[in-house]
N, C-alpha and C positions, 0 to 999 in steps of 0.2 A: 422593352423601356417603347415607352411613348412619345407624341412627337408634340411641342403648342405649336401655334398658329407664327410664331415666330421662329421656329425649327431648331429652338434650344433643344434638348436631348432631356430628359427628365428619369430618372430610373429608380425603377419598381423596386425594393427585395421583402422577400415572403419569407416566413420560419415558421417550419409545423412541431410538433411539440408530441411525441408521443408518449404515450404511458405503457411501460408492460408490465408485467402483475409478477414475473419472475422476480425482479428487482426489490418490490415489494417484500418477499420471503428471502432474500438475502437484506434489506435492511433489518430486520427484525431478528436477525439472527446475530448481527452486532450490535444493536442499538436497543437499548431497553429506555423507554420515556425519553430523554436527549443526551444521555452516556454512551460514549463508546465501551465498548466491553470484549473480551477475548471468549469466544464460545466455548463452552466444552468441550465441544467434538469438534476440536482444531486438528486435532491429527487427523481425522475423514476430511476435513474440509481443508486442509491445504495440498495442491499440489504444485508440481513445481511449474507449471503457465501459471498458476496464482501468486506463486512467491515474486515469478519474472514479471510479472505488474506489478506486484509490490513495491520491488526493488526498486522500478522505472520512475516508478508515482511517488513513491517516499522514502529513496534510497539516496544517498552519495556519499563518493570515491573520499576517502581521505585517508592521507597516506597510504597506508601497505594494507588497506582494507576497506571496509563497505560499513556506512551508517546507513540503520534503518530507522527511522522515524516510527517512536513506539510511545510517546509523551503523553498519550489518552489511555491509555492502561496501567492500572495496580503494580504491585510490585509483584503479586501474588501472580500477576497473568502472567508479566515479565519471567517468570520463570517457567512457568508451561508453556511459552513460546520459545527460551531455551530449548528446555526439553527435546519437542518438539522437533525443532529444526537440529539438534543433535541426533534424534535418531534416525528420522526421516530424511533427512539428507547430510548428515556428518558434516554438518556446520557448527563448530563451538566459535561459540560466542560470551560475551558479559555485555553488563548494565555498565554504561557510563553519562556523568552527572555532566551534563552544559552550566552550570551556575550560573553563568552570567546571561544566557536565556530560558533556563530553567525548564529543559525540555530534558527527559531521558531519551537515550540512543540506546542502540543494540550495534554493537561492532563482529562483524566478523570478519574474522583473521583472513590474509591475504594466500597462505600456505596452502589453506583450505579450498578457500574461496573457488579457484581458478580448473582445480582437478576436480569438483565438487558441480560446478556449474555446467564445465564440460559435458559430464555425465550426464546430469538430467536433457 
């Protein structure tokens, strides 16, 4: 904080930006050119903490379940993700289309959600 001659306050804000190379590796895994894609090794990459972050960032509660926003992925990639969530976490999912918005969403049913997320 600096003071001028008439004793009024001037506030100065500074921001610093850091570049981490580990984020470049993650970005390169999920994006080809400018298109987001599902990595083939999603089974190894997706861990409970990562799923929790994904839900907090792109998830929303809906009735008795959870919507996970996955509109950037193709139907083949969504089917791969559904298999991974069922096999690795025991979460049974289906694809729902919101035609008014044009977004594909994945729905995780409530009956499995609470027990499996508590387990993680």
